[in-house]
N, C-alpha and C positions, 0 to 999 in steps of 0.2 A: 491549744484551741485559740484561734484569733479572738481578740476582744471586740465586741460590737461597738459601733460608733454612730452617734447621731450628729450630723452637721446642721447647726442652727443658724440660718441666714435671716436677713431682714434689714430694712432701712434704719437709718439713725432715729432713735427714739421710738421704735416700733414696740418695744417691750421685751426684747430678748433676755436682758438681765433679770427682769422680774420673773420671767418664765423659768430661767435657770434656778433662781432661788426657790421657787415653788417646787420644782422637781426635786431639788436637794432636800427640801423639808419633808416631802411626802413619799419619796421613793423607798421601796422596801429592799433596796440593794445598794451596794457601794458604787457610787458614781464619781468618777474623776472629771475634772473640768479643765479645759484649755481655753484661755481667754486672750483674744487679740484686740489691741487698741492702737489707733493711729498715733496717739500722742506719746510723749515721754513718760507721762504718768498714766498708768492703766486704771482709769476710774472704775470701769466695770469690774475688774478683779477686786478692787477695794470694796465695792458694794457687795459682791458675792461673799467675800471673806467676812465682812462685818455682820452680815445677816444670816450666816449659816454656821455650822459647826466645823467648817474647814479651818484648819490651823495655819494655812499658808505653807504647808509642807508639800509632800509629793502629790497630794490630791488636787492641788490647785496650781496650775502652771500658767505663767503670764508671758506673753510675747508682745512687746510694746515698740513704739516708734517705727511703725511700718505696717505693711499689709501682708498677711500670709498667703494671699492669692498671687502676689507678684514679688515684692522685694524681700520677703522673709521666708521664702520656700525652704532654703537650707536650714534656717533656724527652726522651722516647723518640723522637718524631718528629725533634726537632732533632739528636739523636745519630745517627740513621739517615741523615739528610741530610748531616751532616758526614762520616760514614764514606764515603758514596758519593762525596762531592766530593773527598776528599783521599787516598783509599787505593785500592789495587789488590789484590783478593783474589778467590778462586774461589767461596767459600761463606761464609755468615754463620751462626754458631751463637749463638742467643739463650738465655741462662739466666736466667729470672725468679727472684724469690725463692720460697722454699718455700711461701708463703701466697698466691701469685698465682693468680688465676683466668685460665686461658689464653684464654677466649672474647673478652674485650675486646682482648687483644693481637692475636689473629687479625684482628679487625675493623680494626685499624690497618693491617695489611699488605694487606688486601683492599679496604678502603673509602677510606683516606686518599688524597686526590688528589695529595699530595706524595710519599707513600711507595710506594703501589701501583705506579706506573710503573717504579720503580727496583728493586723487590724482588719475588721470586716465591716464595711459600710452597711448600716442597718436601715437608715432613712435619711433623706434630705428634707429638713423641716424649714419652712419659711414663715416668719412672723410678718403679717401684713398689718400695717397701721391703717385701719379702715378709713379714717378721715383723710389722711395724707394721700393714700392710693386713689381714693375716689376723686379728690380735687386735682391731683397731678396727672392721672392717666385718663380718667373718664371725662374730666372737664378741661384738661389741657392747661391747667394753671402752673406756672413755674414754681419750683420748690424754693422760693425765697430768693433774696438777692445773691446769695452765695452760688446757687445753681445757675443764675443768669450770667454771672461773671466768670464761672469756671471754664477753663479751656480744655478740660478733659471730656470724657464721655458724659452724656446727659444722665443725671441721677434718675430721671423718670424711666429711661431705658434699662438701667440697672435694676430698678424695682420690678420691671416686667420680666427680665431674664431670671431674676431670683424666683419668680413665680413659675416660669416655664420649666424650670429644672426640678421643681419640688415634688416629693411624694406626699407630703402633708402640708396643708396650708392652715395656719392658725390666724384667723381674722380677728385681730385684737382691737380694743377700744371701740367696740360696736355701739357703746352708749353715745358716741359722738356723731353718729349718722342716724338719719331718720329711716323709717321703714322702706320708703321708696328708694333711697340711696343705697340702703343695705341690699335690697333685691337686685338693683342694677350692678352693684359691686360683685355679688355672688355670681351673676350671669357672666360677667366679664372674666372673673377668675376661672370659671368653668370652661370658657372658650379658650383661654390662654393655656390651661393645663387640664385637659379633660379627665385624666386618670387620678388626679390628686384627691386624697381624703381631706375634707374641709371641716374645721371646727370653728365655730363662732364663739368669741369670748370677750370678757372685760377683765382687765388687770391680770391677763395671763392665767386665768382660772381654768386649767385643764388638768386631767389626770396624768400622772407620769406614764401610764400605759399608752397614752396617745402619742408619745414621742420616743419611748424606750422600747426596744425589742419588738418593733412592729413588723420587721421582715419585709418592708415594702420596697427597698431599693432593688432595682433591676437595671444592670448597666445598659442593656439594649433599649429598654423602655426609656431610660433617662435620656438617652441620646436622640430619641426619635418621636417622643410623644407630645411635644409642644403642639398646640393647635395649628399654628401656621405651617408646620412641617407636614401634618396630616393632610391639610388642604392641598399642598403641593403634591404629595404622594398620590392622593386621590385624582388630582387633575392629570397626573402623568400615567395613571393606570398602574402605579406601583414602582415606576422607574425613578431613579435618582435624578431629581431636577437640576442638581448642581454638579453632576459628574462631568460636565463639559468643560471644566476648567482644570488646568494643570496645577493642582494644589490640594492640600487638605486643610480644613479649618474647623473650628468648633461647631459651626452651623451646618456642616456637611450632612445632608439628609440621607441616611441609610435606610434601606427597605428591610423590615423585619417582619416575621410572622406575628400575628396578633397575639397578645398575652392577655389572659383573663385572670381575675382574682375572685375567689368565692363564686365562681360560675357566672360572673357578670363581666361583660366586655366593656372596658373603660374607654374605648375609642368612640368619641362622639363628635360630630361636626358642631361648630359654634351655633348653628341654627337650632340645635336641640336645647340650647340655653337662652333662646330669645335674641341672639345676635345674628347679624348678617355677615356673609363673607363671599368673596369672589377672587378669582385669579386673573390678573392682568398680564397678557403675554403679547409682545410685539417683537418683530425681527428688525427693528430700526433703532438706532441709538437715540438717546435723549440729548437735547440741546442743554448744555450745562447751566446756562443762565436761566432759561425758562424752567428747568427742573427745580432749581433753588427757589425761584419765585413760587412755584406750585406748592412746594413743601411748606412754605411760610404762610400759605393761605388754605390749607386743607380744612374741610368742614369739621366741626366739633364731633360729628358722628363717627369719624374715623378714630378707632382706638389703637389699632396695631397695623403696621404695614412693614413687611420684610421680604427680601428676596434678592435676586441677582440683577445687576444693572450694567447696561452697555452705555458708556458715556462718550459722546462724540469728542474727538480730540485726544482721547485716551484709549485708542483702539487696541492696544496691546494687552491691557489689563481688564479683568473682570472685577467689578465692584460689588460689595453687598451694601444694601441700604436698609437701615433699621430705624423705623419710626415708632415712638412710644410716647403717648401723652401729647406733648407739644414740640418734641425735638427729634431730629433725625441724625444718625451717624452714618457717614459714607466711608467705606474702607476698601482699599484695593486688596484683593485676596489671592491673585495669581494671574497667570497668563491665559488668555483664550488659546485653545489649541489651534484655532485658525490663524493665530499670529506666529506660529512656529514654522520652521522650515518644513517643506513637504515630507521629507523623510521621517521627521519626528511626528508629524501629523498622522502618518500611516500607522506608526507604532501605537499611538494612543487610540486611534480609531479601530484597530484590530482588538485592542484590549477592553474597550468599553462599548456598550450599546448606545452610541451618542445620537442625539436628535440633531442631525446634520443637515444644514441647508446648503444647496449647491452654490449659492451666491455669497452667503456670509458665514458659512461654517457653523460653529457652535455659538456665535455671538447672539445675544438675545437680552431683552428686558423681561423679567418674570417676577411679578410682585404679588404677594398674598395681601389682601385688604380685609380687615375684620373691623366691624363697628356696630353701632346701635342705630337702627333706622337709616341704614345706608341708602343713598340714591346712587345705585351702581352706574346708571347711565351718566349722571353728572360727574362722578369721580373718574369714570373712564374717559369722558370727554376732556376733563382737565388734564389727565395724564397724556392723552393723545396730543394735546396742544404743546406738550413739552418735546415731542419728537422732532427730529431734524427734518427740515423741508428741503425740497429740491433746490440745489444751488447754495446751500448753507454750509456744506462740509468743508469747503476750501479754506484752509488756514484757521479753522475753528479751534480755539484753545481757551482754557480757563485756569488761571494759576491757583484758584481756590481749591481745585480738585487735586488730590495727592498724585504724585508721579511714581511712587514706589511703595512696596509693601512695608508696613511699619509706621505709616502715617495715616491720618484720618482727618475728615472734615465734619464739623458739627454744624447743623443748620437748625435754627429755631425761629420763633416769632420776632426776635430782636435782631436777626441777621445771621451772618456766617461767622464762625469762630476759626481762629488760626489752626492750621493743621499742626500736629505734633507727633513725636514718636509714640506708637501705641504702648511701648514698654513703660511710659511714664503715667499711664492711666492709674488712677487710684492714689497717686503720690501727691497728696495735698499738703 
């Protein structure tokens, strides 16, 4: 029988370790813990060991000096196999570092031929620091000097993606926000991940049953239930909005049948939670310079924007643009099918129900915009101003935009950041 696993994500200082200690103290079953820390000294593991009855033996496993979402995936597999081989426990609790992307970790449990038969993902739990998330995402404030100077992916985007993948959201440190801020935060979280169960807490004070043996993880739902993906799916009438590019990537939006829990359909538009949303779709490329300027001056009402991007001067590659809080990451994700030789275009067009334009093929800009009190007309007009005008295409190029898969461009209120290999994300 595979051992159930809870993956516990959340930003730096959100309260993950406090929650782990509470679960270990109150749980009525044997819980093993795997703790990951970026530094050479695993501080979180020390805190767990000193405040619980764990002896530092097989029940507590430490992975340090790297991130299990990227650089330590081999070590993660080895640790999981070692735990399974020499220990007896009822549930495994995995606490990645505060800068870990949960998606690659999920892949290890679902896809790894060594790990998947031994472990069964039970729930993806994200601890949200109420004050930090409100200020960084709703207000667009940078997460301190370190976030401003970092050349990797914006931390605000990582916080949002941890929410978008979650089955359970533990909104912690609620005593640090007032009633209005708390309501706005809840509305935003609901719009980002409509199907998640939300618990509001202070000092991680939740029952172990809220995070153990919930049975909430569903692979299909996990891949497709983020709010922005639902909006794209609804706008396309259920079609895959990103199927027009010759690639596969984490944000690829698959169409699935609706799943319900306890007789309640968990798919809701952001409007149901007091937020506004719309889809911006144009068959013209954006001018790279004006697009950067636009992203640096988006109104505070825009909370989330994500989708596919056609950049003038980079007509071979489709880009994804992901805005969260106050920063945007632009990443090349693959070739437009229209950029391929005609013989290969026909192969892909026969295999996929593409939205194909006779002039530009599958090239398009399609962005989902979610926010509070959005002025759709104003945001649309601002995005339209970024589109290439007649006579501008000739020789247009911008070295800030990546030229190949594996690089990225980060744009925020302070300017643009140097592109770097995506494999280096998280390695601070």
